[in-house]
FIROMAR-573682 format. One record per residue: residue in one letter; y, x, z of N, C-alpha, C in turn; residue number from 1. Coordinates in pm, whole numbers. Layout:
BEGIN
   rest     n.py     n.px     n.pz    ca.py    ca.px    ca.pz     c.py     c.px     c.pz    nr
      A        Y        X        Z        Y        X        Z        Y        X        Z   NUM
...
//
This chain:
BEGIN
   rest     n.py     n.px     n.pz    ca.py    ca.px    ca.pz     c.py     c.px     c.pz    nr
      M     8918    15094    23619     8965    14958    23635     9107    14941    23584     1
      A     9156    15039    23517     9292    15032    23464     9307    14916    23365     2
      K     9200    14884    23294     9206    14775    23196     9233    14641    23266     3
      L     9168    14615    23379     9192    14491    23453     9333    14489    23509     4
      H     9377    14599    23568     9511    14604    23626     9618    14584    23518     5
      Q     9595    14640    23401     9690    14621    23290     9695    14474    23250     6
      L     9579    14409    23240     9574    14267    23205     9646    14183    23311     7
      L     9621    14212    23439     9686    14138    23546     9837    14155    23540     8
      D     9884    14274    23510    10028    14300    23500    10092    14233    23379     9
      E    10018    14222    23270    10073    14168    23146    10065    14016    23135    10
      T     9981    13952    23214     9963    13808    23206    10084    13739    23267    11
      K    10145    13649    23193    10270    13586    23235    10251    13442    23281    12
      T    10140    13413    23344    10115    13280    23400    10096    13292    23551    13
      D    10087    13177    23619    10070    13178    23764     9934    13234    23806    14
      F     9830    13201    23729     9693    13241    23764     9621    13294    23640    15
      L     9521    13377    23664     9429    13424    23561     9291    13379    23603    16
      V     9221    13309    23513     9090    13252    23543     8987    13310    23446    17
      F     8891    13383    23500     8777    13428    23421     8670    13321    23437    18
      R     8611    13276    23326     8519    13163    23331     8405    13178    23230    19
      S     8312    13082    23235     8206    13068    23135     8217    12928    23075    20
      T     8160    12911    22958     8175    12786    22884     8117    12665    22957    21
      L     7995    12674    23006     7927    12558    23062     7933    12551    23215    22
      C     8036    12606    23274     8047    12614    23420     8126    12495    23475    23
      P     8062    12407    23552     8135    12293    23608     8240    12336    23711    24
      Y     8217    12446    23781     8313    12494    23880     8439    12549    23813    25
      C     8422    12601    23693     8537    12649    23616     8625    12532    23576    26
      G     8563    12422    23534     8638    12301    23501     8710    12246    23622    27
      L     8644    12249    23737     8707    12203    23861     8829    12288    23895    28
      A     8817    12418    23883     8930    12508    23912     9046    12479    23818    29
      K     9016    12459    23690     9122    12429    23594     9192    12297    23628    30
      R     9116    12197    23668     9176    12068    23706     9263    12083    23831    31
      M     9220    12164    23926     9300    12187    24047     9433    12251    24010    32
      L     9429    12352    23925     9552    12421    23886     9644    12327    23808    33
      K     9587    12251    23717     9668    12154    23640     9729    12051    23733    34
      G     9651    12004    23832     9699    11905    23927     9815    11956    24011    35
      K     9819    12086    24035     9928    12149    24111    10040    12197    24018    36
      R    10023    12169    23889    10120    12211    23785    10140    12362    23782    37
      M    10029    12432    23796    10029    12577    23790     9986    12620    23650    38
      S    10052    12719    23596    10011    12771    23465     9898    12872    23486    39
      F     9810    12881    23386     9700    12976    23397     9656    13023    23260    40
      T     9603    13142    23258     9543    13202    23140     9394    13209    23164    41
      E     9316    13177    23063     9170    13180    23075     9112    13293    22991    42
      I     9012    13359    23045     8930    13452    22967     8787    13407    22985    43
      N     8723    13374    22873     8588    13322    22873     8490    13438    22855    44
      F     8404    13460    22954     8305    13567    22947     8206    13548    22832    45
      D     8188    13425    22786     8097    13402    22674     8155    13455    22543    46
      I     8287    13460    22536     8356    13510    22417     8391    13658    22432    47
      K     8424    13698    22554     8461    13838    22582     8373    13892    22695    48
      P     8243    13917    22667     8149    13957    22773     8181    14092    22836    49
      E     8256    14177    22769     8289    14308    22825     8373    14297    22953    50
      W     8439    14184    22972     8523    14166    23091     8440    14139    23217    51
      R     8320    14084    23202     8240    14049    23321     8215    14171    23410    52
      S     8163    14278    23354     8132    14395    23437     8259    14457    23495    53
      I     8368    14451    23422     8495    14506    23472     8539    14430    23596    54
      V     8537    14297    23589     8583    14215    23701     8485    14221    23819    55
      V     8356    14219    23791     8256    14229    23898     8270    14363    23971    56
      N     8286    14471    23896     8301    14603    23959     8427    14611    24045    57
      E     8532    14544    24004     8659    14549    24078     8657    14460    24202    58
      T     8596    14342    24191     8604    14243    24299     8476    14230    24381    59
      G     8361    14264    24324     8234    14242    24390     8187    14097    24378    60
      H     8267    14013    24319     8238    13870    24301     8155    13855    24173    61
      R     8042    13786    24180     7951    13779    24065     7947    13643    23996    62
      T     8000    13540    24059     7992    13406    23999     8126    13365    23940    63
      V     8122    13272    23846     8244    13219    23786     8277    13085    23850    64
      P     8403    13052    23853     8517    13128    23803     8555    13242    23896    65
      M     8631    13335    23840     8691    13445    23916     8840    13430    23894    66
      I     8913    13402    24002     9052    13359    23990     9145    13456    24059    67
      F     9254    13491    23990     9358    13577    24044     9490    13501    24048    68
      D     9561    13514    24159     9696    13459    24173     9794    13568    24129    69
      L     9874    13538    24029     9966    13636    23974    10112    13606    24006    70
      R    10137    13513    24096    10274    13468    24121    10359    13570    24197    71
      E    10299    13653    24276    10373    13755    24352    10371    13886    24275    72
      G    10435    13987    24329    10440    14117    24263    10305    14183    24251    73
      T    10217    14161    24349    10083    14219    24349     9982    14108    24328    74
      P     9896    14117    24225     9794    14014    24204     9701    14001    24324    75
      I     9662    13878    24353     9571    13850    24465     9443    13790    24408    76
      F     9329    13850    24443     9201    13791    24402     9171    13676    24496    77
      V     9163    13555    24440     9140    13435    24520     8992    13413    24542    78
      G     8910    13432    24439     8767    13406    24446     8729    13299    24347    79
      G     8640    13207    24389     8593    13100    24303     8665    12969    24327    80
      S     8606    12859    24280     8673    12729    24289     8686    12680    24434    81
      D     8584    12703    24518     8595    12665    24659     8706    12743    24728    82
      N     8714    12873    24697     8821    12955    24753     8958    12906    24706    83
      L     8966    12869    24579     9092    12819    24523     9137    12692    24593    84
      Q     9043    12603    24619     9077    12477    24686     9140    12504    24823    85
      R     9081    12594    24899     9137    12630    25030     9270    12703    25015    86
      Y     9280    12787    24916     9398    12870    24893     9520    12785    24857    87
      L     9499    12679    24783     9611    12597    24736     9658    12493    24837    88
      K     9590    12479    24949     9631    12380    25049     9756    12421    25121    89
//
Protein backbone atom coordinates (compact mmCIF):
# COMPACT_ATOMS: atom_id res chain seq x y z
CA MET A 1 0.00 0.00 0.00
CA ALA A 2 3.02 2.24 -0.24
CA LYS A 3 1.71 3.59 -3.55
CA LEU A 4 -1.48 4.94 -1.93
CA HIS A 5 0.42 6.42 1.02
CA GLN A 6 2.85 8.11 -1.36
CA LEU A 7 -0.05 9.60 -3.34
CA LEU A 8 -1.74 10.82 -0.15
CA ASP A 9 1.50 12.44 1.01
CA GLU A 10 2.19 14.10 -2.36
CA THR A 11 -1.30 15.48 -3.02
CA LYS A 12 -1.38 19.19 -2.19
CA THR A 13 -5.13 19.73 -1.94
CA ASP A 14 -7.59 19.55 0.97
CA PHE A 15 -9.18 16.29 -0.22
CA LEU A 16 -8.47 13.39 -2.56
CA VAL A 17 -11.51 11.93 -4.31
CA PHE A 18 -11.45 8.60 -6.11
CA ARG A 19 -14.45 8.44 -8.45
CA SER A 20 -16.08 6.93 -11.55
CA THR A 21 -17.33 8.83 -14.58
CA LEU A 22 -21.07 8.15 -14.36
CA CYS A 23 -21.43 8.23 -10.56
CA PRO A 24 -24.06 10.69 -9.28
CA TYR A 25 -22.69 10.40 -5.73
CA CYS A 26 -19.27 11.47 -6.98
CA GLY A 27 -20.82 14.60 -8.47
CA LEU A 28 -22.60 15.27 -5.18
CA ALA A 29 -19.34 14.96 -3.24
CA LYS A 30 -17.61 17.35 -5.63
CA ARG A 31 -20.42 19.90 -5.25
CA MET A 32 -20.22 19.63 -1.44
CA LEU A 33 -16.48 20.27 -1.49
CA LYS A 34 -16.83 23.17 -3.92
CA GLY A 35 -19.63 24.62 -1.78
CA LYS A 36 -17.32 24.56 1.26
CA ARG A 37 -14.52 26.06 -0.88
CA MET A 38 -12.33 23.03 -0.32
CA SER A 39 -9.72 22.09 -2.88
CA PHE A 40 -9.63 18.52 -4.13
CA THR A 41 -7.80 16.23 -6.50
CA GLU A 42 -9.75 13.62 -8.44
CA ILE A 43 -8.62 10.21 -9.64
CA ASN A 44 -11.07 8.56 -12.00
CA PHE A 45 -11.12 4.76 -11.76
CA ASP A 46 -12.38 4.59 -15.35
CA ILE A 47 -9.15 6.21 -16.52
CA LYS A 48 -6.82 4.70 -13.90
CA PRO A 49 -8.40 1.32 -12.99
CA GLU A 50 -5.26 0.08 -11.22
CA TRP A 51 -6.09 2.41 -8.31
CA ARG A 52 -9.40 0.70 -7.49
CA SER A 53 -7.91 -2.48 -6.02
CA ILE A 54 -5.25 -0.47 -4.17
CA VAL A 55 -7.82 1.74 -2.45
CA VAL A 56 -10.30 -1.10 -1.78
CA ASN A 57 -7.53 -3.21 -0.21
CA GLU A 58 -6.45 -0.31 2.00
CA THR A 59 -9.89 0.92 3.11
CA GLY A 60 -12.28 -2.00 2.64
CA HIS A 61 -14.64 0.51 0.99
CA ARG A 62 -15.94 -0.77 -2.37
CA THR A 63 -18.20 1.99 -3.68
CA VAL A 64 -17.35 5.39 -5.16
CA PRO A 65 -16.60 8.02 -4.25
CA MET A 66 -13.76 7.18 -1.89
CA ILE A 67 -12.72 10.37 -0.15
CA PHE A 68 -9.65 11.23 1.92
CA ASP A 69 -9.19 14.38 4.01
CA LEU A 70 -5.61 15.57 3.56
CA ARG A 71 -5.75 18.78 5.60
CA GLU A 72 -4.02 17.40 8.70
CA GLY A 73 -0.63 15.73 8.95
CA THR A 74 -2.17 12.25 8.72
CA PRO A 75 -4.69 11.55 5.91
CA ILE A 76 -8.15 10.56 7.12
CA PHE A 77 -10.36 8.20 5.11
CA VAL A 78 -13.79 9.85 5.15
CA GLY A 79 -15.74 7.29 3.10
CA GLY A 80 -18.38 8.11 0.48
CA SER A 81 -20.62 11.10 -0.21
CA ASP A 82 -22.99 10.41 2.73
CA ASN A 83 -19.99 10.16 5.04
CA LEU A 84 -18.59 13.39 3.60
CA GLN A 85 -21.84 15.24 4.23
CA ARG A 86 -21.76 14.27 7.92
CA TYR A 87 -18.03 14.90 8.14
CA LEU A 88 -18.24 18.46 6.85
CA LYS A 89 -20.98 19.58 9.26
